[in-house]
C-alpha positions in Angstrom: 222.0 270.5 213.6 224.7 270.1 210.9 224.5 267.0 208.7 226.8 265.8 205.9 224.8 264.5 203.0 226.7 262.1 200.7 225.3 261.5 197.2 226.0 258.4 195.1 225.7 257.6 191.4 222.7 259.3 189.8 222.1 261.4 192.9 225.6 262.8 192.7 225.2 263.5 189.0 221.9 265.4 189.6 223.4 267.3 192.6 226.6 268.1 190.7 228.5 267.2 193.8 229.4 264.1 195.9 228.5 265.8 199.2 227.0 268.8 200.9 226.8 270.0 204.5 223.4 271.3 205.6 222.0 272.8 208.7 218.5 271.5 209.8 216.4 272.0 212.9 216.8 269.3 215.6 213.2 268.3 214.8 213.8 267.7 211.1 212.6 264.5 209.5 214.0 262.6 206.5 211.1 264.1 204.5 212.1 267.6 205.6 215.7 267.0 204.4 214.5 265.6 201.1 212.4 268.7 200.5 215.3 271.0 201.5 217.8 269.2 199.2 215.4 269.3 196.2 214.2 272.9 196.6 215.3 274.8 193.5 216.8 271.7 191.9 214.0 269.9 190.0 216.3 267.2 188.5 217.7 266.4 191.9 214.1 266.3 193.4 213.1 263.7 190.9 216.0 261.5 191.7 215.5 262.0 195.5 211.9 260.7 195.2 213.3 257.3 194.1 216.2 257.1 196.5 216.9 255.1 199.7 218.6 256.7 202.6 221.1 255.7 205.3 221.2 257.6 208.5 224.7 257.0 210.0 224.9 253.8 208.0 221.4 252.5 209.1 218.6 252.3 206.6 215.7 254.7 207.0 212.5 253.2 205.7 210.0 255.8 207.1 210.5 259.4 205.8 208.9 260.7 208.9 211.9 259.5 210.9 213.6 262.3 212.8 217.2 262.9 211.7 218.6 263.7 215.2 221.0 262.5 216.4 222.8 262.1 213.2 226.0 263.2 211.5 225.7 261.8 208.0 223.0 260.8 205.5 223.8 258.7 202.4 221.6 259.1 199.4 221.4 255.9 197.4 219.5 255.9 194.1 218.1 252.6 192.8 220.9 250.4 191.4 220.5 248.1 188.4 222.7 245.2 187.6 223.2 241.7 188.7 
C-alpha cells in the first residue's frame, strides 16, 4: 500500500522534506510506520515519538491502529503558542 506522509514544522525540519511517499504492507500499523520513518534517522525518530498523527484527516490516538485503507498521514509535532 502506498501512503503519502506529510511532515509539518519540526517534523519537516528533522526529515529535511515536507513529504515522502512510502510503501507499507496492508497490515501495517501506525507504530510500524513510525518505526519505518525513523529508521536510520535518529533526529527524526526523536521528533516522531512526540508527534500526533492524522490518517486521512482523522486523528489516530492508538499507534496499533492499522493504516489501511489510507492515502495520507499527517505528522504533527507538538505546537506551542497561544
